[in-house]
C-alpha positions as CSV (number, residue, x, y, z in Angstrom):
1,M,-18.0,-187.9,19.2
2,P,-18.8,-191.3,19.7
3,R,-15.8,-193.9,18.4
4,A,-18.5,-195.7,16.0
5,L,-18.9,-192.1,14.0
6,L,-15.0,-191.5,13.2
7,P,-15.1,-193.8,10.0
8,L,-18.3,-192.7,8.9
9,L,-16.3,-188.8,9.2
10,A,-13.3,-189.7,7.7
11,A,-15.3,-191.4,4.7
12,L,-17.3,-188.0,4.4
13,L,-14.3,-185.9,4.2
14,L,-12.6,-188.0,1.5
15,A,-15.4,-187.8,-0.8
16,S,-15.6,-183.8,-0.1
17,P,-14.6,-182.4,-3.3
18,A,-11.8,-180.4,-1.1
19,A,-10.4,-183.7,-0.1
20,G,-7.0,-184.4,-2.0
21,R,-7.4,-181.4,-4.3
22,P,-3.9,-180.2,-5.4
23,A,-2.7,-176.8,-4.3
24,E,-3.1,-174.3,-7.0
25,S,0.3,-174.2,-9.0
26,A,3.3,-171.8,-8.8
27,R,3.2,-169.7,-11.8
28,V,5.5,-167.1,-13.6
29,S,4.7,-164.4,-16.6
30,V,7.5,-163.5,-18.9
31,A,7.9,-160.6,-20.8
32,A,10.2,-161.4,-23.3
33,A,12.0,-159.1,-26.2
34,A,10.9,-160.3,-29.7
35,N,14.1,-161.7,-30.9
36,L,13.5,-164.4,-28.2
37,A,10.6,-166.0,-30.1
38,Y,12.9,-168.6,-32.0
39,V,14.5,-169.7,-28.5
40,I,11.5,-169.0,-25.5
41,D,9.6,-172.3,-26.4
42,A,13.0,-174.3,-25.9
43,L,13.6,-172.0,-22.8
44,H,10.1,-172.9,-21.2
45,A,10.4,-176.7,-22.2
46,G,13.9,-176.4,-20.1
47,F,12.2,-174.4,-17.5
48,G,9.7,-177.3,-17.2
49,R,12.0,-179.7,-16.6
50,F,13.8,-177.8,-14.0
51,A,10.7,-176.7,-11.9
52,P,7.9,-178.8,-13.1
53,E,6.0,-177.5,-10.3
54,V,5.8,-174.0,-11.8
55,K,3.4,-173.2,-14.9
56,V,5.1,-170.2,-17.0
57,T,3.6,-167.7,-19.5
58,S,4.8,-165.5,-21.7
59,A,4.7,-162.5,-23.9
60,L,7.0,-161.4,-26.6
61,G,7.0,-157.5,-27.9
62,P,10.0,-155.1,-28.6
63,T,12.1,-154.3,-25.4
64,G,10.9,-150.4,-25.5
65,G,7.4,-151.5,-25.8
66,L,7.7,-154.2,-22.8
67,F,8.8,-151.5,-20.8
68,A,6.2,-149.2,-21.3
69,Q,3.7,-152.1,-20.8
70,I,5.7,-152.7,-17.3
71,S,5.9,-149.1,-16.0
72,H,2.1,-149.0,-16.5
73,G,1.5,-152.0,-14.5
74,A,1.4,-154.9,-16.6
75,P,1.4,-158.1,-14.8
76,F,4.6,-159.7,-15.4
77,D,7.2,-161.3,-13.1
78,V,10.3,-161.3,-15.3
79,F,11.9,-159.2,-17.6
80,L,14.0,-160.7,-20.4
81,S,15.3,-157.7,-22.4
82,A,17.4,-157.1,-25.2
83,D,19.7,-154.7,-24.1
84,V,20.9,-153.7,-20.4
85,D,19.6,-150.0,-20.3
86,T,16.1,-150.9,-20.3
87,P,15.9,-153.0,-17.3
88,R,18.1,-150.7,-15.5
89,A,15.7,-147.9,-16.2
90,L,13.0,-150.0,-15.1
91,V,14.8,-150.5,-11.9
92,G,15.2,-146.8,-11.7
93,R,11.9,-146.3,-11.9
94,G,11.0,-148.5,-9.0
95,G,9.2,-151.1,-11.0
96,G,12.5,-153.9,-11.1
97,D,14.3,-155.5,-8.1
98,A,18.0,-153.7,-8.4
99,A,19.5,-157.1,-7.1
100,S,18.1,-159.4,-9.6
101,L,19.3,-157.8,-12.8
102,R,22.2,-159.4,-14.6
103,V,23.1,-160.2,-18.1
104,F,22.0,-163.9,-19.0
105,A,23.4,-163.8,-23.2
106,T,24.6,-161.5,-25.9
107,G,23.1,-161.4,-29.3
108,R,24.5,-161.4,-32.2
109,L,23.7,-159.5,-35.6
110,V,23.5,-160.6,-39.0
111,M,22.7,-159.7,-42.7
112,W,20.5,-162.1,-44.2
113,T,18.6,-162.5,-47.9
114,T,16.8,-164.9,-49.5
115,R,17.7,-163.6,-52.9
116,T,20.5,-165.6,-55.1
117,D,22.2,-162.3,-56.9
118,V,23.3,-160.7,-53.6
119,D,26.8,-160.7,-52.4
120,L,27.0,-160.6,-48.6
121,A,31.2,-160.2,-48.5
122,D,31.0,-156.4,-47.3
123,L,27.7,-154.7,-45.8
124,G,28.4,-151.4,-47.8
125,T,28.3,-153.3,-51.1
126,A,25.5,-155.4,-50.2
127,A,23.3,-152.4,-48.9
128,L,23.9,-150.5,-52.0
129,H,23.5,-153.3,-54.6
130,P,21.4,-152.3,-57.7
131,R,19.1,-155.2,-56.8
132,V,18.3,-154.2,-53.0
133,A,15.6,-151.7,-53.0
134,R,14.6,-152.4,-49.4
135,I,16.6,-153.1,-46.5
136,A,14.5,-154.3,-43.3
137,L,15.6,-153.6,-39.7
138,A,13.4,-153.2,-36.4
139,Q,12.5,-149.9,-35.2
140,P,15.5,-148.4,-33.8
141,A,13.2,-146.4,-31.1
142,T,12.2,-149.4,-29.3
143,A,14.6,-152.4,-30.6
144,P,18.3,-152.9,-29.6
145,Y,18.6,-154.6,-32.9
146,G,17.5,-152.1,-34.9
147,R,19.8,-149.7,-33.2
148,A,22.3,-151.9,-33.7
149,A,21.7,-152.4,-37.1
150,Q,21.7,-148.6,-37.9
151,A,24.9,-148.1,-36.1
152,A,26.4,-150.9,-38.6
153,L,25.2,-148.7,-41.6
154,E,26.7,-145.6,-40.1
155,R,30.0,-147.3,-39.6
156,A,29.9,-148.7,-43.1
157,G,29.9,-145.0,-44.0
158,I,26.4,-145.6,-46.2
159,G,23.9,-144.2,-43.6
160,E,22.5,-141.6,-45.6
161,K,22.9,-143.4,-49.0
162,A,21.0,-146.1,-47.6
163,R,18.2,-144.3,-45.9
164,P,16.1,-144.3,-48.4
165,R,15.7,-147.9,-48.9
166,L,15.0,-148.5,-45.1
167,V,12.0,-150.1,-43.9
168,F,11.3,-150.8,-40.2
169,G,9.5,-153.7,-38.4
170,D,7.8,-152.9,-35.3
171,S,9.8,-155.9,-33.7
172,L,12.4,-158.0,-35.1
173,T,9.8,-160.7,-35.6
174,Q,8.2,-158.5,-38.3
175,T,11.6,-157.7,-39.9
176,V,12.2,-160.8,-40.5
177,Q,8.8,-161.9,-41.8
178,F,9.7,-158.6,-44.3
179,V,12.4,-160.7,-45.7
180,E,10.9,-164.3,-45.3
181,T,8.1,-162.8,-47.4
182,G,10.4,-161.1,-49.9
183,A,8.8,-157.8,-48.8
184,A,12.5,-156.4,-48.4
185,D,15.6,-157.7,-50.2
186,L,17.8,-157.6,-47.3
187,G,17.5,-157.9,-43.6
188,L,19.9,-157.1,-40.6
189,V,18.4,-159.4,-38.0
190,A,19.0,-161.6,-35.0
191,L,21.5,-164.8,-35.6
192,S,18.5,-166.7,-33.8
193,A,16.2,-165.8,-36.2
194,V,18.2,-167.3,-39.4
195,K,19.3,-170.5,-37.5
196,S,15.7,-171.1,-36.1
197,P,14.1,-174.5,-37.3
198,R,11.6,-172.8,-39.7
199,L,14.2,-170.5,-41.2
200,A,17.5,-172.6,-41.1
201,G,18.8,-173.1,-44.6
202,R,16.6,-170.0,-46.1
203,G,18.6,-167.9,-47.8
204,V,22.3,-166.7,-46.8
205,W,23.6,-164.6,-44.0
206,R,26.8,-163.0,-42.7
207,E,27.4,-162.4,-39.2
208,I,28.0,-158.5,-38.5
209,S,30.8,-158.2,-35.8
210,P,30.1,-155.9,-32.5
211,R,32.8,-154.1,-34.1
212,E,30.8,-152.9,-36.8
213,H,28.1,-151.6,-34.4
214,P,30.2,-149.7,-32.1
215,G,28.7,-148.2,-29.0
216,V,25.6,-150.5,-29.2
217,S,25.8,-153.6,-27.4
218,L,23.6,-156.9,-27.5
219,D,23.9,-157.6,-24.4
220,H,20.6,-159.4,-23.0
221,A,19.7,-158.4,-19.2
222,V,17.0,-160.5,-17.3
223,V,15.7,-158.3,-14.1
224,L,12.5,-159.5,-11.7
225,T,9.9,-156.8,-11.9
226,S,8.5,-155.1,-8.6
227,R,5.8,-157.8,-8.7
228,G,8.2,-160.7,-9.5
229,A,10.6,-159.6,-6.7
230,T,8.1,-161.1,-4.1
231,N,7.2,-164.5,-6.2
232,P,9.4,-167.2,-5.5
233,A,8.5,-169.2,-8.7
234,A,10.0,-166.0,-10.8
235,R,13.4,-166.6,-8.8
236,R,13.5,-170.3,-9.7
237,Y,13.0,-168.9,-13.4
238,L,16.5,-166.8,-12.9
239,E,18.0,-169.9,-11.2
240,F,17.1,-171.6,-14.5
241,L,18.4,-169.0,-16.8
242,A,22.2,-169.1,-15.2
243,S,21.7,-172.9,-15.1
244,E,23.9,-174.6,-18.1
245,A,20.4,-176.2,-19.5
246,A,19.5,-172.8,-20.1
247,R,22.9,-171.4,-21.3
248,K,23.5,-174.6,-23.6
249,I,19.6,-173.7,-25.1
250,L,20.7,-170.0,-25.6
251,R,24.0,-171.2,-27.5
252,E,22.5,-173.7,-29.7
253,A,20.0,-171.4,-30.6
254,G,22.7,-168.4,-32.0
255,Y,23.3,-166.4,-28.6
256,A,26.8,-166.0,-26.7
257,T,26.4,-166.7,-22.8
258,P,28.4,-164.9,-20.2
259,P,31.0,-167.0,-18.3
């Protein structure tokens, strides 16, 4: 090629639509348990600072429902579960990466009411209070917080007496809405919900200790799906969850974090 044409060719390349086009950004898709609705935006903002080159999207739902979606091929890379057994089951079915499974947070159960005439000193007394006609909890079949709430009622010795008053939310988020709107007089929900900016200061709450729901752990585990195991951006998300920045966000939202 004549040397005189080289500058012209360079100019044409620079002017072409492909020239200088940035590479498509890395992406990670997260399936998160519904109770994480109150902290997921803060986590994603923190991840944005940790890995600004990665675009993250998320979907929220009950842990059991998300398990079913992933098992049927939903395109998620990371599964943030409200328990350990469900991601472990996903690994057992070949849908998750065993080496990536780890506990990243522990949830805390509270009883919460927006009423001013219900004493929360004791779960049994509160649940059977004459002014408490409806007690909201998440569906135990799909939500670990629902299983913990049910276990707490049994442990208090009021499982049968409270049964006619129970109303079940499809997820923890819906359960919180029942109490917030007055559709339920008392709710057994996540501490992260009542500490959220939107609900902080609404009503009163008391924490239910893990001893009060024996046999039901609220350890939250993360696992890479089989799809996510091949996505470097998904592994970056796991790195972030283990960072002190993420742990601080979770603690401020009402979770405990592992050492």
